[in-house]
Structure formats: C-alpha cells, structure tokens
C-alpha positions as a printed Julia matrix, in Angstrom:
91×3 Matrix{Float64}:
   4.46   -87.47  41.35
   4.48   -88.87  37.83
   6.64   -87.24  35.16
   4.79   -87.32  31.83
   8.1    -87.82  29.98
   8.49   -91.19  31.75
   5.19   -92.5   30.37
   4.2    -93.92  27.01
   0.72   -94.31  25.54
  -0.72   -97.57  26.83
   1.34   -97.7   30.05
  -0.74   -98.65  33.07
  -1.07   -96.23  35.97
  -3.71   -95.84  38.66
  -6.43   -93.21  38.45
  -8.58   -92.01  41.35
 -12.33   -92.12  40.73
 -14.56   -90.03  42.99
 -18.28   -90.02  42.23
 -20.39   -87.87  44.53
 -23.63   -89.35  43.15
 -23.07   -93.01  44.07
 -20.26   -92.5   46.61
 -17.61   -94.33  44.57
 -14.1    -93.55  45.82
 -11.54   -95.95  44.42
  -8.29   -96.31  42.48
  -8.55   -98.12  39.14
  -6.0    -99.28  36.57
  -5.83   -96.85  33.68
  -4.12   -97.18  30.3
  -2.39   -93.85  29.62
  -3.88   -91.88  26.75
  -3.13   -88.44  25.3
  -5.49   -86.76  27.78
  -3.61   -88.27  30.74
  -0.28   -87.09  29.33
  -1.65   -83.58  28.89
  -2.94   -83.48  32.49
   0.39   -84.73  33.86
   2.37   -82.26  31.75
   0.3    -79.44  33.21
   0.5    -80.76  36.78
   2.91   -83.62  37.59
   1.51   -83.6   41.17
  -2.09   -84.19  40.06
  -3.63   -86.09  43.01
  -5.81   -88.2   40.71
  -2.84   -90.1   39.26
  -0.31   -92.39  40.92
   2.19   -94.97  39.68
   1.06   -98.57  39.62
   2.8   -100.58  42.3
   4.93  -103.37  40.83
   3.97  -106.51  42.78
   5.22  -110.09  42.7
   1.94  -111.13  41.08
   2.51  -108.71  38.19
   6.08  -109.94  37.67
   4.89  -113.57  37.57
   2.07  -112.64  35.18
   4.62  -111.14  32.76
   6.83  -114.22  32.87
   9.52  -113.27  35.36
  11.23  -116.01  37.35
  12.63  -115.59  40.84
  15.89  -116.65  42.42
  16.19  -116.28  46.17
  19.07  -116.47  48.57
  19.26  -115.51  52.27
  19.79  -111.79  51.57
  17.95  -110.92  48.34
  15.19  -111.93  45.97
  16.15  -111.47  42.32
  13.5   -111.37  39.6
  14.7   -112.17  36.07
  13.42  -112.66  32.55
  15.01  -113.99  29.38
  18.55  -115.14  28.74
  21.29  -113.18  27.04
  22.64  -115.36  24.19
  26.1   -113.79  24.42
  26.8   -113.58  28.15
  24.38  -116.38  29.18
  23.05  -114.37  32.08
  19.64  -112.69  32.42
  18.44  -110.18  29.82
  16.78  -108.19  32.58
  16.78  -108.57  36.33
  15.37  -106.7   39.32
  16.78  -106.95  42.8
C-alpha cells in the first residue's frame, strides 16, 4: 500500500507493466506524476504500484557512507556543523 500523501511529484516508485500483446510482465521504475497521485488517492491498494526497495546500491549511488560494527550497519550522509555527527543516518 502506498499513501499518496507520502509521495511528491518526481519520487520514484515501481509500476507494474502487463502487455497482453507481447507478453511483457515486469516492474519498472516510475517517476510519480499527477496521474499516479490521482490513482493512489482513489485506491491506495492499487496492485500496479509498489514502493521502490531501498538497496545498498541506491544508498551508495546517492553518496551515503557505511559504518559497520558486529551488530549493526549504519548508513550516513553529511556532517552536522554544530554537533559534528551525521546529518542523516539509517540503521
């Protein structure tokens, strides 16, 4: 389920393409437009939309670094000039 109020124009989600003519049945990356928002407002459980999975490759592509210890892997980006810790981190 994707809540339309959690999306912004240009966000990337996955869209299911089914073409009965050539047999295409695949999920593709899709930049959210006004039509997608309208569909998801009408039906948040629309089976043709799903969130894009956030992978390690995507985090690296966007400039995140990683710090690992025996129990967790922490992804971080930027440095807070006041507190000198990370601006944003994911655990």
